[in-house]
N, C-alpha and C positions, 0 to 999 in steps of 0.2 A: 315899434313905439306904443307905450303904454297909455290907454285911453284916459282922459281926465277924470272921468267918473270912477274909474278903478283906483286912481291915485286918491281920490277924495274918500272913498270907502276904506283904503289902506290907513288913511289918517284917522278914521273913527271906526275901527273894526267892530266895535260893539255899539253901534250907533243907537240902538234901541235900549241901551241901558243908561239910566240917568247919570251915574257917576262918570262914565266914559264921555257922555255928552258934555258935562261939565268940564272934563279934562281937555277936550279938544275942540269944542264947538261952544258957541254962545249966540245970544239973540242977534248980535251984529253980523254974524256970518250967515245965519239962517234965515233971517227976515228978508233980506234982499233976494235970496234965492227963491223965496215963495211969494215974492210981492204980487207978481202978475199971475193971477189965478188961471187966466185963460191959457197960458202957455204951459201950465203943469201937466205932466203925464205920470204914469206909473213908476217912473224912475225917481219921482220926487217924494213917493210915499214914505220911505225912511225918514227923509228930512222933515216932512210934515209931523210924523209922530214924535220926532226928536223935539221939534220946537213946542209941540203941545205939552210934552213932559217937562220942558224947561220952564214954561210959564206956569205950570203947577208948582214946580220947585221954588220958584221965587215969588209964589202967591200972587200971580197976576191972572186971576180968573177972567178979568174983563178982556185982557188980550187973547187969552186962549179961546174964549167964547166967540170973539170977533173973527179970529183966524179959522175956527171950525165953521161958523155960519158962512163966511165967505167961500171956504172951500166946498161947502155943499152945493154950491151953484157952479162948480168947475165943470168944463165940457168934458173932461176925461172921467170915465165911469170909475176907475180905480180910486182917483182922488176923492171923487163925490161920495163913494161908498164908505171910504175910510173916515171922511168928515162925518157922515151920517152916524156911523158907529159910535164915534166920539160924542156926538150930540145926544145919542140915546143914552149913554152912561151918565151925562150931565143931567139930563131929565130924570133918570131913575134916581140918582143920589139926591136930587131935590125933592123927591116924593111924587114926581109927576109920571106916574106909571102909564096913564093912558096915552100921554104924548110920546112917551118912549116906545110904546109898542106901535103907534101909529107909524112913527118914523122907521121903526125897525121893518115893519111890513113893507114900506115904500123901498128901503134898501134891498130887501130880499127879493123884490120884484126885478131890481136892476142886477142883481147877482145871486141868483137862487141857490147856487151850489157852493157858496163861499164857506170854507172851513171857519174863517174868522167870524162870520155871522152866526154860524152854528154855535160856536163858543160863546158869542154874545147872548144868544138866546138861552142857553142853559144857565149862564151866570144871572140873567135878569129873572128867569123862573126861580132860581135858588134864592135870590134876594127877597122875593116875595114869599118864600116858604112854600111854594106849589109843588110839593114833593111828588105827587102822582103824575102830574104833567111833565115834571123834569125827567122822570124815569122813562116815560113814554118817548119823549123827544130825544133822550139820549140814545135808546134803543134804535130809533128811526136814523139818527146821524151816524151811528156806528156802523150800520149797514150801507147807508148812502155813501158815505165818504170812501168806504172800502171799495164800492163799485166804481167810484170816480178814479181809483188809483192812488189812494192816500195811505195805503197799509204802511206801517213802519213810522208814520209821522208822530211827533211827540203829542200833538193835540189828540190824536186817537186814543192814546194811552190814557189821557185824562177822561175822555168820554167813556172808555171801557170802565174806568174807576167809578164814573157816576152810575153806570148801568148796574154795576154790582152793588152799590150802595148810595142811592140818591139821598137817603137820609144823612149819611155821613158827610156828603159834600155840602149839603145844607148847614149841618152843624159846624163844620170847618170853616165855612165862609162867613157865617153870622157869629162865630165866636167873638165874643167881646173881651175887653180888658177885665181884669179881676173886679168883682163887684166893689170892693173896697180898695182904695189906693194907700190905705194906711201903711201897708207892708213897705210899698215902694218909697213913701215918704220917710219912713224909718231907715231904710237903706241909704237914701240920699242924704239923711242927717249924719249917718255914720261915716259916709264917704266924704263929707264936708269937713271931718275932723280926722282925716287919715293921720297916722303917724308918720313921722318922717321915714324915709328909707333907711334901712339898716342892713349892713352886710351879714347875712345869715347863711350865705353859701360859700363854699370852698372850690376853687379851681387848681388843678395841678397841671401846669403847663408842660408841654412835650412837643419839641420839634415844630415850633411855629403855631401850635394849637393850644387853646385855654383848656381842653379836655371838657368833661362833663361837669355841669353844675350839680354840686353835692350839698344838699341842705344839711345844716348842723343837726345834731341829734334831736334838740328841741323842736326845731322846724319840721324835721322828718316825722316826729310824733304827732304834730298838729296836721301834717298832711295825710297821715294814715287815718286819724280821727275823721277828717273831711271825706275821705274815700268811703269810710264806713257810713257816714251820715248821708252821702249823696247816692251811693251805689252806681250801678252801670245803666239803669234806666231812669236816670234823674229827671223829675218834672219839677223845675224850679219854682213855678208859680201854682202848682197843684198843691205843694206843701211847702210853705215859706219859713218852716222852722229854722232853716239855715241862716236866716237874718239874725235871729236872736243868737244863734250859736256864734255868729261872727262878732256880735257886740261883746261877748265875754272872752274873746281870744284875739287880742291886738296883734299877736305875733303872726296871725293868719295873713295879714296884709303884707307880710314880707315873702310870701310864697308865689313864684311864678305860676305854679300848676293851679292854685286857688284863683289867682287873678285871671288866668285864661278861662276857667270854667265860669267865672262871674261875667266876662264879657260875653261869653255864650249865652248866658242867661239873659242878659240885657238884649241880645238879639232875638230871643224867643218871646219876648213880652209882646202881647197884643195890644197895640195902642190905637185909639180911635180919634184923637184930636191933637192939634198942635201943642197944647199945654203938656199933655202926657209925652208926646215925642220929644219935646224940648227938655223935659226932665230927664228922659232916658239919655239924650245927648250929653247933657251935663254930667250925669253919673258916668257915662262911658268915658267922656274926655278926662275925667278926674281919674279914673282907673287907669287909663292909658297913660296919662302924664306920670302918675306915680310909678307905673310899671316900667317906663323908659328911664326915669330917674334912677329907679332901683337897679336896672341893668347897668347903667353907666357907674353907679357906686360899686356894685359887686365887681365889675371888671377892674376899676381902678384899684380898689382895696386889695385885689389879688394880683396887682401887678401885671394884668394880662392885656393891657392896651396894645392895639395893633395886631393881637393874635386872633386866630380863627375860632369861633364857637360853632362847630359844625352841627348840621341837622343830623348827621349819623348818630349822635348821641341822643338817646331818647329823652334824656334829662334836660337837654337844651331846647326841646321844641316848644314847650310853652312860651319861654321867653321870646323865641323867634317868631312864633305866632302873634304874640302880643305887639312886637315891634312891626310886623307887617300890618296888622290892624291899625297901628298908629299912622303908618304911611297913608293908609286908606282915608282916614279921617282928616288927614292934612292935603288930600287931593286938591290941586289947584293953588295951593299956598307955596311960600318961599321955603317951607320946611320939607316939602315932599321930596325933592331930588336929594338933598343931604341925607334924609332918613333911608331912601332906597339905596343910596351908595353905601351907607354904613351897614344895612342888611347884607348887601352883597359882599362887603368886606369881611363881615363875620362868618358868612357861609358861602363861599365863592361858588360852590357846585349849585347853589340856587335852586334847591329842591321845591321851593315855594313857587318858582316861575316869575319873580317880580321883574327879571330883566326884560320881560315883554312890555311891561308897563313902563320902565324907564326909557327904553326905546321910543316908544310912542310919546311920551312926555317930552322928550327932547325934540322929536320932529314937531310936535304941536306947537312948541314955543320957539321954533326957528333955529333949532340947533342940531341940523342934520349930521354935522361932522361928530359931535358927541355921541349921537345915536349910532353912527356907523362904528364908532369906537367900541361901544358896548357889544355890538354884534361880533366884532372882531375878538372880543375876550372869549368867545364861545364858538371856535371854529367846528364846523360840522354840526352845529346845533339843529336838532330836528324840531324845535318848538316852533309852532306857526307864526307867533308873534315876532320871532326873530328872523324867520326865513323871509316873511313878507315885510317886515319892518326894514330889513336891509334894502329891499326894493324901494320902499318909500324914502329912506334916507338918499338913496342914490338920485331918485327922481328930484328931490328937493335940492340936491347939489348940482342938479342940471347934468349929471353924468349919465345921459340916456342910454348910451350903448352898454355901460356896465349894469345899468338898471334892466335892460333887457335879458342880459345874460342871467342876472340874478333872478328874474321873474321866470325864466325857464327852468333854473335849478329848483326854485320854490314850487313850481307847477308840477315838476317830476316828483317831488317828495309828498306834496299835499295837493294834488290835482283838484280835489272837491272843493278846496277854498277858492281857487281861481275861479271855478264854475260858479260859485256862490257870488263872488265879487263882481262877475260880468253878467249875473242873471238879472233879468228885468224885475222879477219878484222873488228875491232870495229867500229860502226857508232856513230856519233855525237848524243847525246840525245836531245830531245826537252827540252827547258826551260819551267819551270812551270809559267804559266801566272799569278799566285797569287802573285809571288814576282817580277815581271818585269812589269814596266809601261812606257809609252811614255810621262807621263806627264812632261810639261816643268818646271813647279814649283809645290812643294807640296801644298796641300790645307791648308788654314789657321786653327789654332785652336783657339778656343774661348780664348780672352785675360784673363790671370790670371788662365786659368785651369791647373790642374795637369798635370805632364808628363804621357804619355801613358805607358801601362805595356810593358815589353820587350817580345820578341817572338823569337822563333828559326827560324829566317829568316834573310833576308838582306835588305839593303838599297833599298827602293822602287823607288828610282830615279837612277837606274843602268846606268852607262854611261862608256862604255868600254874605257880603256885608249888608248890614240893615240899612234901609232907606232912612236917611236922617231928616226926612221931612214928612210929617203926617199928610196922607193923602186921603182923598174920599174913597170910600170903601169899595165901590164897583171897580173904580179905575185900578186899585191895587190888585184885584182879583183877575183882571183882564189877562188872559194868556196871549202873549205875542206870537204871532204867526209869521 
């Protein structure tokens, strides 16, 4: 029999990430769970963190503060210390540094060897530009946490980075948005007057495939000019000359490659308040709406409806990335599932791994049969979200015997996942470097070559979605443990 709390974590496998929380949880589900502070224990810490994040996302700082201050009095030490950490960041973001440090010391007396408190201390020192103390404390914690058996943990890598360059960490943490928002306003103005989508790509259909997206000669020239302008180490907000470049080249807005780069630039923009964040959201929404409309038009104009647009063709990847990004911005809306299904229809091999999201979206909205059908499309799939998503779907269908068999199979392939699911205090796993790269652009494929084979992996150009709600600075910097 699968324990209830395991099924709950399967429902929200990324519970500490705001987007996943919005996908599968909301205040109505979490508030009753945390209502009786006296009954909470360490198993409730992920739910506590999730609800705090939710309150920030919906701008209910009053509810967040009430939850945090209530939980500070919890009999369970884990919950109490977690709440104190949250209250420290609230104090610090309000400029109440003395109060933050008093509470921090109280929390540290309760849990002196907490990696999470070590992280908080370093973030607080950095926020006050106390570089010398930051370096000293980072060296202390690097030694201390290794002695406690935390070698290999993600937070130790961060602490090692601070040891090497405390000044760099302070600079990165306190980096603000560009001193002038004029460039961003100009970009927003341009995007507010985007030209209508035009078909400037050719597709040569073949055996159920649309083939690669080939830009026309004029568009290919524009894309080469863009590559020359931005280079391989593009710093979009360090040199904003590209904004003026775009204003003189309306054809650039018909390029999936350029639109893909622009959404990446939006992700990299450091914003500090809701006004800036809202403007970035508007820009991103307009870009993605345009990109999706452009993709629909290009497919229709080339008579390629119902055909595959595989990831194996390098030329197709910008368009597929843009569509995936659109599914992320539509998370929780009626458009999310149709967009995910369209993306999977275009690229059934699903190199981007969106089938995992679709499975859990179906489960979250009471459609376990549809979730199971998605699992069945990928027999022998080794992706964690599919393996354990099958277990969840079967649990929700009340097929407990089948769920137990599926869980055994999932545990055999991904034993560490099950260990994390049943752990009282689960730790964030390390990412597999084979599927993650920092490459700015994918390497080119020889022209005219065939699409590469599908694989049980994900997009090699992984780019975490930007938080679409401005948050207070310290809370954004907090490393989740």
